[in-house]
ChimeraX commands (.cxc) that place a marker at each C-alpha (Angstrom):
marker #1 position 120.10,158.78,59.23 radius 0.5
marker #1 position 121.25,157.04,62.43 radius 0.5
marker #1 position 119.96,153.44,63.01 radius 0.5
marker #1 position 116.93,153.04,65.20 radius 0.5
marker #1 position 117.58,152.29,68.89 radius 0.5
marker #1 position 117.44,148.59,69.85 radius 0.5
marker #1 position 114.09,147.45,71.31 radius 0.5
marker #1 position 113.75,147.79,75.10 radius 0.5
marker #1 position 113.77,144.54,77.10 radius 0.5
marker #1 position 110.93,144.05,79.56 radius 0.5
marker #1 position 111.65,144.81,83.14 radius 0.5
marker #1 position 112.62,141.95,85.39 radius 0.5
marker #1 position 115.81,140.54,83.86 radius 0.5
marker #1 position 114.58,140.52,80.30 radius 0.5
marker #1 position 111.80,138.02,80.88 radius 0.5
marker #1 position 108.68,138.39,78.90 radius 0.5
marker #1 position 105.89,139.92,81.13 radius 0.5
marker #1 position 103.36,137.36,82.13 radius 0.5
marker #1 position 99.63,138.07,81.55 radius 0.5
marker #1 position 97.56,138.54,84.68 radius 0.5
marker #1 position 96.22,135.26,86.05 radius 0.5
marker #1 position 98.84,133.12,84.22 radius 0.5
marker #1 position 100.94,132.14,87.25 radius 0.5
marker #1 position 100.06,128.88,89.08 radius 0.5
marker #1 position 100.98,127.71,92.56 radius 0.5
marker #1 position 101.77,123.95,92.66 radius 0.5
marker #1 position 101.61,122.41,96.13 radius 0.5
marker #1 position 102.29,118.96,97.51 radius 0.5
marker #1 position 105.25,118.09,95.25 radius 0.5
marker #1 position 107.91,115.83,96.55 radius 0.5
marker #1 position 111.09,117.30,98.01 radius 0.5
marker #1 position 113.18,116.02,95.09 radius 0.5
marker #1 position 111.03,117.48,92.40 radius 0.5
marker #1 position 112.94,119.88,90.17 radius 0.5
marker #1 position 112.15,122.80,87.90 radius 0.5
marker #1 position 112.75,120.54,84.93 radius 0.5
marker #1 position 110.23,118.01,86.33 radius 0.5
marker #1 position 107.62,120.66,86.53 radius 0.5
marker #1 position 108.37,122.12,83.12 radius 0.5
marker #1 position 108.20,118.70,81.44 radius 0.5
marker #1 position 104.88,117.89,83.08 radius 0.5
marker #1 position 103.06,121.18,82.41 radius 0.5
marker #1 position 104.41,121.47,78.84 radius 0.5
marker #1 position 101.55,119.03,77.98 radius 0.5
marker #1 position 99.06,121.76,78.75 radius 0.5
marker #1 position 100.68,124.44,76.51 radius 0.5
marker #1 position 99.03,125.27,73.22 radius 0.5
marker #1 position 101.03,125.44,69.99 radius 0.5
marker #1 position 101.32,129.24,70.19 radius 0.5
marker #1 position 101.91,129.30,73.99 radius 0.5
marker #1 position 104.88,128.72,76.21 radius 0.5
marker #1 position 106.04,128.31,79.85 radius 0.5
marker #1 position 107.72,131.58,80.81 radius 0.5
marker #1 position 109.14,130.62,84.19 radius 0.5
marker #1 position 109.30,127.64,86.67 radius 0.5
marker #1 position 110.57,127.78,90.18 radius 0.5
marker #1 position 110.70,125.24,92.97 radius 0.5
marker #1 position 110.89,126.77,96.44 radius 0.5
marker #1 position 113.82,125.41,98.50 radius 0.5
marker #1 position 115.11,125.71,102.07 radius 0.5
marker #1 position 117.77,128.39,102.15 radius 0.5
marker #1 position 120.09,126.36,104.34 radius 0.5
marker #1 position 119.59,122.75,103.11 radius 0.5
marker #1 position 118.46,123.52,99.51 radius 0.5
marker #1 position 115.87,120.80,99.89 radius 0.5
marker #1 position 112.52,121.37,98.19 radius 0.5
marker #1 position 109.83,122.75,100.46 radius 0.5
marker #1 position 107.01,120.94,98.74 radius 0.5
marker #1 position 105.69,123.65,96.42 radius 0.5
marker #1 position 106.60,125.86,93.49 radius 0.5
marker #1 position 105.33,128.20,90.76 radius 0.5
marker #1 position 104.82,127.88,87.02 radius 0.5
marker #1 position 104.12,130.93,84.83 radius 0.5
marker #1 position 102.49,130.51,81.46 radius 0.5
marker #1 position 102.43,132.92,78.50 radius 0.5
marker #1 position 98.65,132.59,78.20 radius 0.5
marker #1 position 96.04,132.78,80.92 radius 0.5
marker #1 position 93.94,130.19,79.02 radius 0.5
marker #1 position 96.67,127.60,79.64 radius 0.5
marker #1 position 96.76,128.41,83.37 radius 0.5
marker #1 position 92.91,128.08,83.48 radius 0.5
marker #1 position 93.22,124.59,81.90 radius 0.5
marker #1 position 95.79,123.57,84.49 radius 0.5
marker #1 position 93.61,124.81,87.39 radius 0.5
marker #1 position 90.68,122.80,86.09 radius 0.5
marker #1 position 92.67,119.55,86.00 radius 0.5
marker #1 position 93.92,116.97,88.46 radius 0.5
marker #1 position 97.64,116.39,88.55 radius 0.5
marker #1 position 100.09,113.68,89.56 radius 0.5
marker #1 position 103.80,114.41,89.43 radius 0.5
marker #1 position 106.44,111.79,90.24 radius 0.5
marker #1 position 103.75,109.49,91.63 radius 0.5
marker #1 position 102.27,112.11,93.93 radius 0.5
marker #1 position 98.95,113.82,93.70 radius 0.5
marker #1 position 99.56,117.53,93.66 radius 0.5
marker #1 position 97.34,120.59,93.68 radius 0.5
marker #1 position 97.45,123.63,91.34 radius 0.5
marker #1 position 95.93,126.98,92.47 radius 0.5
marker #1 position 96.04,130.50,91.10 radius 0.5
marker #1 position 99.01,132.40,92.51 radius 0.5
marker #1 position 97.95,135.76,93.92 radius 0.5
marker #1 position 100.60,138.55,93.67 radius 0.5
marker #1 position 101.22,140.19,97.03 radius 0.5
marker #1 position 100.42,143.61,95.71 radius 0.5
marker #1 position 96.87,142.39,94.86 radius 0.5
marker #1 position 96.11,141.00,98.32 radius 0.5
marker #1 position 94.76,142.82,101.34 radius 0.5
marker #1 position 97.63,143.66,103.72 radius 0.5
marker #1 position 98.82,140.81,105.93 radius 0.5
marker #1 position 101.87,140.36,108.02 radius 0.5
marker #1 position 104.18,137.41,107.19 radius 0.5
marker #1 position 103.62,134.41,104.92 radius 0.5
marker #1 position 104.08,135.93,101.42 radius 0.5
marker #1 position 107.80,136.59,101.62 radius 0.5
marker #1 position 108.65,132.90,101.76 radius 0.5
marker #1 position 106.71,132.10,98.64 radius 0.5
marker #1 position 108.59,134.05,96.05 radius 0.5
marker #1 position 106.42,137.16,96.33 radius 0.5
marker #1 position 103.20,135.24,95.55 radius 0.5
marker #1 position 100.90,133.18,97.65 radius 0.5
marker #1 position 99.00,130.02,96.79 radius 0.5
marker #1 position 95.66,131.25,98.14 radius 0.5
marker #1 position 96.05,129.92,101.63 radius 0.5
marker #1 position 98.64,132.14,103.38 radius 0.5
marker #1 position 98.48,133.32,106.95 radius 0.5
marker #1 position 101.83,133.98,108.65 radius 0.5
marker #1 position 102.65,134.46,112.28 radius 0.5
marker #1 position 100.64,137.28,113.86 radius 0.5
marker #1 position 99.66,138.27,117.32 radius 0.5
marker #1 position 96.36,136.41,117.04 radius 0.5
marker #1 position 96.32,133.46,119.42 radius 0.5
marker #1 position 95.11,130.13,118.04 radius 0.5
marker #1 position 95.28,126.49,119.12 radius 0.5
marker #1 position 96.01,124.95,115.70 radius 0.5
marker #1 position 99.21,124.94,113.55 radius 0.5
marker #1 position 99.93,124.02,109.93 radius 0.5
marker #1 position 103.12,122.02,109.30 radius 0.5
marker #1 position 104.41,122.09,105.71 radius 0.5
marker #1 position 107.28,120.40,103.88 radius 0.5
marker #1 position 107.06,117.06,105.70 radius 0.5
marker #1 position 109.10,114.21,104.28 radius 0.5
marker #1 position 106.88,111.62,102.66 radius 0.5
marker #1 position 107.94,108.96,105.18 radius 0.5
marker #1 position 106.56,110.72,108.21 radius 0.5
marker #1 position 103.46,109.13,109.57 radius 0.5
marker #1 position 100.88,110.19,112.20 radius 0.5
marker #1 position 102.62,108.64,115.23 radius 0.5
marker #1 position 106.02,110.23,114.53 radius 0.5
marker #1 position 104.28,113.51,113.83 radius 0.5
marker #1 position 102.34,113.53,117.08 radius 0.5
marker #1 position 105.28,112.36,119.17 radius 0.5
marker #1 position 107.41,115.25,117.94 radius 0.5
marker #1 position 104.88,117.96,118.82 radius 0.5
marker #1 position 103.60,116.57,122.07 radius 0.5
marker #1 position 106.62,117.97,123.93 radius 0.5
marker #1 position 105.23,121.44,123.42 radius 0.5
marker #1 position 101.97,120.77,125.15 radius 0.5
marker #1 position 98.82,118.66,125.39 radius 0.5
marker #1 position 97.58,117.74,121.87 radius 0.5
marker #1 position 93.88,117.31,121.25 radius 0.5
marker #1 position 94.22,116.32,117.60 radius 0.5
marker #1 position 96.96,115.76,115.00 radius 0.5
marker #1 position 97.06,114.46,111.45 radius 0.5
marker #1 position 99.34,114.07,108.45 radius 0.5
marker #1 position 97.40,114.67,105.28 radius 0.5
marker #1 position 97.32,111.84,102.80 radius 0.5
marker #1 position 96.00,111.64,99.25 radius 0.5
marker #1 position 92.74,109.71,99.23 radius 0.5
marker #1 position 93.46,107.89,95.95 radius 0.5
marker #1 position 97.16,106.99,96.38 radius 0.5
marker #1 position 97.41,107.00,100.23 radius 0.5
marker #1 position 100.67,108.92,99.89 radius 0.5
marker #1 position 101.53,111.73,102.18 radius 0.5
marker #1 position 100.77,115.19,100.76 radius 0.5
marker #1 position 103.74,116.71,102.71 radius 0.5
marker #1 position 101.84,118.61,105.32 radius 0.5
marker #1 position 99.68,118.21,108.41 radius 0.5
marker #1 position 97.93,119.95,111.36 radius 0.5
marker #1 position 98.34,119.78,115.11 radius 0.5
marker #1 position 95.69,121.17,117.48 radius 0.5
marker #1 position 96.79,121.96,121.12 radius 0.5
marker #1 position 94.65,122.35,124.22 radius 0.5
marker #1 position 95.87,125.91,124.75 radius 0.5
marker #1 position 97.34,128.75,122.48 radius 0.5
marker #1 position 100.44,128.85,124.79 radius 0.5
marker #1 position 101.63,125.63,123.19 radius 0.5
marker #1 position 101.33,127.07,119.72 radius 0.5
marker #1 position 103.42,130.07,120.79 radius 0.5
marker #1 position 106.13,127.77,122.09 radius 0.5
marker #1 position 106.18,125.89,118.74 radius 0.5
marker #1 position 106.22,129.15,116.65 radius 0.5
marker #1 position 109.10,130.61,118.64 radius 0.5
marker #1 position 111.40,127.80,117.43 radius 0.5
marker #1 position 112.55,128.27,113.85 radius 0.5
marker #1 position 114.38,125.05,113.11 radius 0.5
marker #1 position 111.85,122.24,113.45 radius 0.5
marker #1 position 113.18,119.20,111.58 radius 0.5
marker #1 position 111.80,115.82,110.54 radius 0.5
marker #1 position 114.34,113.21,109.36 radius 0.5
marker #1 position 116.88,115.95,108.78 radius 0.5
marker #1 position 114.57,118.23,106.83 radius 0.5
marker #1 position 113.49,121.63,108.07 radius 0.5
marker #1 position 109.73,121.97,108.06 radius 0.5
marker #1 position 107.60,125.11,108.02 radius 0.5
marker #1 position 105.26,125.99,110.92 radius 0.5
marker #1 position 102.42,128.46,110.65 radius 0.5
marker #1 position 99.39,129.33,112.69 radius 0.5
marker #1 position 96.19,127.81,111.22 radius 0.5
marker #1 position 93.30,130.21,111.27 radius 0.5
marker #1 position 89.60,129.21,111.06 radius 0.5
marker #1 position 88.33,130.41,107.64 radius 0.5
marker #1 position 87.27,134.08,107.78 radius 0.5
marker #1 position 89.28,134.90,110.88 radius 0.5
marker #1 position 92.80,134.97,109.54 radius 0.5
marker #1 position 95.03,138.07,109.31 radius 0.5
marker #1 position 93.91,138.86,105.82 radius 0.5
marker #1 position 90.16,138.55,106.58 radius 0.5
marker #1 position 89.63,135.09,105.21 radius 0.5
marker #1 position 90.03,136.09,101.56 radius 0.5
marker #1 position 92.78,133.53,100.81 radius 0.5
marker #1 position 90.64,130.51,99.99 radius 0.5
marker #1 position 91.54,126.96,100.78 radius 0.5
marker #1 position 89.20,126.76,103.80 radius 0.5
marker #1 position 87.05,123.84,102.67 radius 0.5
marker #1 position 89.99,121.68,101.60 radius 0.5
marker #1 position 91.90,122.38,104.87 radius 0.5
marker #1 position 89.09,121.44,107.16 radius 0.5
marker #1 position 87.86,125.03,107.43 radius 0.5
marker #1 position 91.30,126.29,108.41 radius 0.5
marker #1 position 93.81,128.50,106.62 radius 0.5
marker #1 position 97.55,127.82,106.96 radius 0.5
marker #1 position 100.66,128.61,105.04 radius 0.5
marker #1 position 101.84,126.78,101.92 radius 0.5
marker #1 position 99.29,124.15,101.00 radius 0.5
marker #1 position 95.94,122.51,101.15 radius 0.5
marker #1 position 94.63,119.09,101.67 radius 0.5
marker #1 position 91.58,116.89,102.01 radius 0.5
marker #1 position 89.91,116.40,105.37 radius 0.5
marker link #1:1,2 radius 0.2
marker link #1:2,3 radius 0.2
marker link #1:3,4 radius 0.2
marker link #1:4,5 radius 0.2
marker link #1:5,6 radius 0.2
marker link #1:6,7 radius 0.2
marker link #1:7,8 radius 0.2
marker link #1:8,9 radius 0.2
marker link #1:9,10 radius 0.2
marker link #1:10,11 radius 0.2
marker link #1:11,12 radius 0.2
marker link #1:12,13 radius 0.2
marker link #1:13,14 radius 0.2
marker link #1:14,15 radius 0.2
marker link #1:15,16 radius 0.2
marker link #1:16,17 radius 0.2
marker link #1:17,18 radius 0.2
marker link #1:18,19 radius 0.2
marker link #1:19,20 radius 0.2
marker link #1:20,21 radius 0.2
marker link #1:21,22 radius 0.2
marker link #1:22,23 radius 0.2
marker link #1:23,24 radius 0.2
marker link #1:24,25 radius 0.2
marker link #1:25,26 radius 0.2
marker link #1:26,27 radius 0.2
marker link #1:27,28 radius 0.2
marker link #1:28,29 radius 0.2
marker link #1:29,30 radius 0.2
marker link #1:30,31 radius 0.2
marker link #1:31,32 radius 0.2
marker link #1:32,33 radius 0.2
marker link #1:33,34 radius 0.2
marker link #1:34,35 radius 0.2
marker link #1:35,36 radius 0.2
marker link #1:36,37 radius 0.2
marker link #1:37,38 radius 0.2
marker link #1:38,39 radius 0.2
marker link #1:39,40 radius 0.2
marker link #1:40,41 radius 0.2
marker link #1:41,42 radius 0.2
marker link #1:42,43 radius 0.2
marker link #1:43,44 radius 0.2
marker link #1:44,45 radius 0.2
marker link #1:45,46 radius 0.2
marker link #1:46,47 radius 0.2
marker link #1:47,48 radius 0.2
marker link #1:48,49 radius 0.2
marker link #1:49,50 radius 0.2
marker link #1:50,51 radius 0.2
marker link #1:51,52 radius 0.2
marker link #1:52,53 radius 0.2
marker link #1:53,54 radius 0.2
marker link #1:54,55 radius 0.2
marker link #1:55,56 radius 0.2
marker link #1:56,57 radius 0.2
marker link #1:57,58 radius 0.2
marker link #1:58,59 radius 0.2
marker link #1:59,60 radius 0.2
marker link #1:60,61 radius 0.2
marker link #1:61,62 radius 0.2
marker link #1:62,63 radius 0.2
marker link #1:63,64 radius 0.2
marker link #1:64,65 radius 0.2
marker link #1:65,66 radius 0.2
marker link #1:66,67 radius 0.2
marker link #1:67,68 radius 0.2
marker link #1:68,69 radius 0.2
marker link #1:69,70 radius 0.2
marker link #1:70,71 radius 0.2
marker link #1:71,72 radius 0.2
marker link #1:72,73 radius 0.2
marker link #1:73,74 radius 0.2
marker link #1:74,75 radius 0.2
marker link #1:75,76 radius 0.2
marker link #1:76,77 radius 0.2
marker link #1:77,78 radius 0.2
marker link #1:78,79 radius 0.2
marker link #1:79,80 radius 0.2
marker link #1:80,81 radius 0.2
marker link #1:81,82 radius 0.2
marker link #1:82,83 radius 0.2
marker link #1:83,84 radius 0.2
marker link #1:84,85 radius 0.2
marker link #1:85,86 radius 0.2
marker link #1:86,87 radius 0.2
marker link #1:87,88 radius 0.2
marker link #1:88,89 radius 0.2
marker link #1:89,90 radius 0.2
marker link #1:90,91 radius 0.2
marker link #1:91,92 radius 0.2
marker link #1:92,93 radius 0.2
marker link #1:93,94 radius 0.2
marker link #1:94,95 radius 0.2
marker link #1:95,96 radius 0.2
marker link #1:96,97 radius 0.2
marker link #1:97,98 radius 0.2
marker link #1:98,99 radius 0.2
marker link #1:99,100 radius 0.2
marker link #1:100,101 radius 0.2
marker link #1:101,102 radius 0.2
marker link #1:102,103 radius 0.2
marker link #1:103,104 radius 0.2
marker link #1:104,105 radius 0.2
marker link #1:105,106 radius 0.2
marker link #1:106,107 radius 0.2
marker link #1:107,108 radius 0.2
marker link #1:108,109 radius 0.2
marker link #1:109,110 radius 0.2
marker link #1:110,111 radius 0.2
marker link #1:111,112 radius 0.2
marker link #1:112,113 radius 0.2
marker link #1:113,114 radius 0.2
marker link #1:114,115 radius 0.2
marker link #1:115,116 radius 0.2
marker link #1:116,117 radius 0.2
marker link #1:117,118 radius 0.2
marker link #1:118,119 radius 0.2
marker link #1:119,120 radius 0.2
marker link #1:120,121 radius 0.2
marker link #1:121,122 radius 0.2
marker link #1:122,123 radius 0.2
marker link #1:123,124 radius 0.2
marker link #1:124,125 radius 0.2
marker link #1:125,126 radius 0.2
marker link #1:126,127 radius 0.2
marker link #1:127,128 radius 0.2
marker link #1:128,129 radius 0.2
marker link #1:129,130 radius 0.2
marker link #1:130,131 radius 0.2
marker link #1:131,132 radius 0.2
marker link #1:132,133 radius 0.2
marker link #1:133,134 radius 0.2
marker link #1:134,135 radius 0.2
marker link #1:135,136 radius 0.2
marker link #1:136,137 radius 0.2
marker link #1:137,138 radius 0.2
marker link #1:138,139 radius 0.2
marker link #1:139,140 radius 0.2
marker link #1:140,141 radius 0.2
marker link #1:141,142 radius 0.2
marker link #1:142,143 radius 0.2
marker link #1:143,144 radius 0.2
marker link #1:144,145 radius 0.2
marker link #1:145,146 radius 0.2
marker link #1:146,147 radius 0.2
marker link #1:147,148 radius 0.2
marker link #1:148,149 radius 0.2
marker link #1:149,150 radius 0.2
marker link #1:150,151 radius 0.2
marker link #1:151,152 radius 0.2
marker link #1:152,153 radius 0.2
marker link #1:153,154 radius 0.2
marker link #1:154,155 radius 0.2
marker link #1:155,156 radius 0.2
marker link #1:156,157 radius 0.2
marker link #1:157,158 radius 0.2
marker link #1:158,159 radius 0.2
marker link #1:159,160 radius 0.2
marker link #1:160,161 radius 0.2
marker link #1:161,162 radius 0.2
marker link #1:162,163 radius 0.2
marker link #1:163,164 radius 0.2
marker link #1:164,165 radius 0.2
marker link #1:165,166 radius 0.2
marker link #1:166,167 radius 0.2
marker link #1:167,168 radius 0.2
marker link #1:168,169 radius 0.2
marker link #1:169,170 radius 0.2
marker link #1:170,171 radius 0.2
marker link #1:171,172 radius 0.2
marker link #1:172,173 radius 0.2
marker link #1:173,174 radius 0.2
marker link #1:174,175 radius 0.2
marker link #1:175,176 radius 0.2
marker link #1:176,177 radius 0.2
marker link #1:177,178 radius 0.2
marker link #1:178,179 radius 0.2
marker link #1:179,180 radius 0.2
marker link #1:180,181 radius 0.2
marker link #1:181,182 radius 0.2
marker link #1:182,183 radius 0.2
marker link #1:183,184 radius 0.2
marker link #1:184,185 radius 0.2
marker link #1:185,186 radius 0.2
marker link #1:186,187 radius 0.2
marker link #1:187,188 radius 0.2
marker link #1:188,189 radius 0.2
marker link #1:189,190 radius 0.2
marker link #1:190,191 radius 0.2
marker link #1:191,192 radius 0.2
marker link #1:192,193 radius 0.2
marker link #1:193,194 radius 0.2
marker link #1:194,195 radius 0.2
marker link #1:195,196 radius 0.2
marker link #1:196,197 radius 0.2
marker link #1:197,198 radius 0.2
marker link #1:198,199 radius 0.2
marker link #1:199,200 radius 0.2
marker link #1:200,201 radius 0.2
marker link #1:201,202 radius 0.2
marker link #1:202,203 radius 0.2
marker link #1:203,204 radius 0.2
marker link #1:204,205 radius 0.2
marker link #1:205,206 radius 0.2
marker link #1:206,207 radius 0.2
marker link #1:207,208 radius 0.2
marker link #1:208,209 radius 0.2
marker link #1:209,210 radius 0.2
marker link #1:210,211 radius 0.2
marker link #1:211,212 radius 0.2
marker link #1:212,213 radius 0.2
marker link #1:213,214 radius 0.2
marker link #1:214,215 radius 0.2
marker link #1:215,216 radius 0.2
marker link #1:216,217 radius 0.2
marker link #1:217,218 radius 0.2
marker link #1:218,219 radius 0.2
marker link #1:219,220 radius 0.2
marker link #1:220,221 radius 0.2
marker link #1:221,222 radius 0.2
marker link #1:222,223 radius 0.2
marker link #1:223,224 radius 0.2
marker link #1:224,225 radius 0.2
marker link #1:225,226 radius 0.2
marker link #1:226,227 radius 0.2
marker link #1:227,228 radius 0.2
marker link #1:228,229 radius 0.2
marker link #1:229,230 radius 0.2
marker link #1:230,231 radius 0.2
marker link #1:231,232 radius 0.2
marker link #1:232,233 radius 0.2
marker link #1:233,234 radius 0.2
marker link #1:234,235 radius 0.2
marker link #1:235,236 radius 0.2
marker link #1:236,237 radius 0.2
marker link #1:237,238 radius 0.2
view
């Protein structure tokens, strides 16, 4: 009799399919954090019969500099749950782990998801026609402080509030911040420009929506940690 056919590889380049709920968004990592750094760190949470299936750090397409977040996929949901329940510090920075929500499981929303490898870290909200006065700024170099941050954005209009988010325990920058303008017109001027840079690094700008009023109906989470606002790519304490 002819030999049996070889086993079929899973779809997606032969990678083992990940169980639902096993992918974790990791935000607030330093721009020089690599996939290997994340793999070495999260390996400590893997059980003897588990594994890390995939690790990716999101980078700027032009500069290839890390954008301050990435994803880790585990072979077991129980490992992801353990990661989500813990506090984390990677390369001296306090980082945050959240469940990654596949785009096909979210309510429809324009923008936001495509820049995060097809998944979102629970706080999306891309550019839409909705007019707001507040923006989220992600991927800031760690050296950027409040004064430099405010001085950059004040050329676009009158600022009523601005802040770079810092870790309460270490006082290190978490790599993102918020700017509130007096009028939505200032936000539109900022959003129209696509190459905002701090210290040579391209940063990411998104409209920040009050929780419950964003383009996906407020289901993304992250509202409490972001001062009641939802932006793209991260969360912080306020």
